[in-house]
C-alpha positions in Angstrom: 3.1 4.3 6.8 1.3 6.9 8.8 -1.4 6.0 11.4 -4.1 7.5 9.1 -2.9 5.4 6.1 -2.7 2.2 8.2 -6.2 2.8 9.6 -7.6 3.4 6.1 -6.0 0.2 4.9 -7.3 -1.9 7.8 -10.7 -0.3 7.6 -11.0 -1.4 3.9 -10.4 -5.0 5.1 -12.4 -5.0 8.4 -14.9 -2.2 8.0 -14.6 -1.1 11.6 -15.6 2.5 10.8 -18.9 1.4 9.2 -19.5 -1.4 11.8 -17.8 -0.3 15.1 -19.8 -2.7 17.2 -18.9 -5.7 15.2 -15.6 -6.1 17.1 -15.1 -6.7 20.8 -12.4 -5.0 22.8 -9.7 -7.7 22.3 -10.1 -7.9 18.5 -10.9 -4.3 17.6 -8.5 -3.6 14.7 -8.7 0.1 15.2 -7.8 -0.2 18.9 -5.0 -2.5 18.2 -3.6 -0.2 15.5 -3.8 2.9 17.6 -2.2 1.0 20.5 0.7 0.0 18.2 1.2 3.6 17.2 1.0 4.9 20.7 3.5 2.4 22.0 6.1 2.9 19.2 5.8 6.7 19.3 5.5 6.9 23.1 2.2 8.8 22.7 0.0 7.4 25.5 -2.4 10.3 25.1 -3.4 9.1 21.6 -4.4 5.7 23.0 -6.0 7.1 26.1 -8.2 9.4 24.1 -9.4 6.5 21.9 -10.0 4.3 24.9 -11.9 6.8 26.9 -14.2 7.6 24.0 -14.8 4.0 22.7 -14.2 1.8 25.7 -14.5 3.9 28.9 -15.3 0.9 31.1 -12.0 -0.8 30.1 -9.8 2.3 29.9 -8.2 2.4 33.4 -7.2 -1.3 33.4 -6.0 -1.2 29.8 -3.9 2.0 30.5 -2.2 0.2 33.4 -1.3 -2.6 31.0 -0.2 -0.1 28.4 2.2 1.4 31.0 3.7 -2.0 31.7 4.2 -2.8 28.1 5.6 0.7 27.5 8.2 0.1 30.1 9.3 -3.3 28.6 9.0 -2.8 24.8 12.3 -2.7 22.9 13.3 -2.2 19.3 16.2 -4.6 18.6 17.9 -6.1 15.6 16.7 -9.4 14.3 19.8 -11.0 15.5 19.3 -9.7 19.1 15.7 -10.9 19.0 16.8 -14.4 17.9 19.3 -14.5 20.8 16.5 -13.5 23.2 14.1 -16.1 21.7 16.6 -18.9 21.9 17.7 -18.0 25.4 14.1 -18.1 26.7 13.0 -21.1 24.5 10.4 -18.9 22.7 8.7 -20.8 19.9 6.0 -18.4 19.0 5.6 -14.7 18.5 2.3 -12.9 17.9 2.2 -9.7 16.0 -0.3 -7.0 16.9 -0.6 -5.7 13.3 0.4 -7.4 10.0 3.7 -9.2 10.7 5.2 -8.0 7.4 4.8 -4.4 8.6 8.1 -3.1 10.0 6.1 -1.4 12.7 4.5 -4.6 14.0 5.1 -5.3 17.7 5.8 -9.0 18.5 4.9 -10.6 21.8 6.8 -13.8 22.4 5.3 -16.8 24.0 6.0 -20.5 24.6 3.3 -22.8 23.2 3.2 -26.6 23.3 1.6 -29.5 21.5 -1.1 -28.7 18.9 -0.9 -25.0 19.7 2.7 -25.0 18.4 1.5 -26.4 15.1 -0.9 -23.5 14.6 1.9 -21.0 15.0 2.9 -19.6 11.6 -0.1 -20.8 9.7 -1.1 -18.2 7.1 -4.3 -16.4 8.1 -6.2 -13.7 6.3 -6.3 -10.2 7.8 -4.0 -7.7 9.3 -4.0 -8.2 13.1 -2.9 -10.8 15.6 -0.8 -13.2 13.7 1.2 -16.1 15.2 4.6 -16.5 13.6 7.7 -18.6 14.1 10.4 -16.5 15.8 13.0 -17.6 13.2 11.0 -15.6 10.5 12.2 -12.4 12.2 16.0 -13.3 12.1 16.8 -11.4 8.9 15.1 -8.1 9.9 17.1 -5.1 10.5 14.9 -4.1 13.4 12.1 -5.8 15.4 9.8 -4.4 18.0 9.6 -6.9 20.9 7.2 -6.8 23.9 8.4 -9.4 26.5 5.8 -8.3 29.1 3.6 -11.4 28.9 6.5 -13.7 29.6 7.3 -11.7 32.7 10.9 -11.1 32.0 13.1 -8.3 30.7 14.7 -8.5 27.2 18.0 -8.9 28.9 17.2 -11.0 32.0 18.5 -14.6 31.9 15.9 -17.3 32.2 15.4 -19.1 35.4 16.0 -22.8 35.3 12.8 -24.6 34.4 11.8 -27.8 35.9 10.5 -30.2 33.4 
């Protein structure tokens, strides 16, 4: 699916073109979709242009975060992702766009207690889904962004004190 097709699909659901002020920075479907495209295609200029036009006050900080994610993001097999998730005791992954989309980028996290029960619940919409990591095992390829857990895809975990 092209960026234009994805934006049309998500706009039909969210109406961000008609109501651009309805969404704040963190939950702006258009921003999230453009960021996804820019990360996967290594096209920072695409994301920067959108940020500077729509969110000029957030652009510099967000572009620093983009660079960090860009340095860490990897496309791996579902099997490699599962090894990473198990090694680091990951029990939740959040997709930026619809998790069924092969271009979704998954950010792993460790959640506890009631938060863990919320992971994987079916929500409506196309962005920011929490999923169980096991649901990605059978995929040929998975985009994974380990930036938030502060470790490389290949780094061994430090021993955790319980």
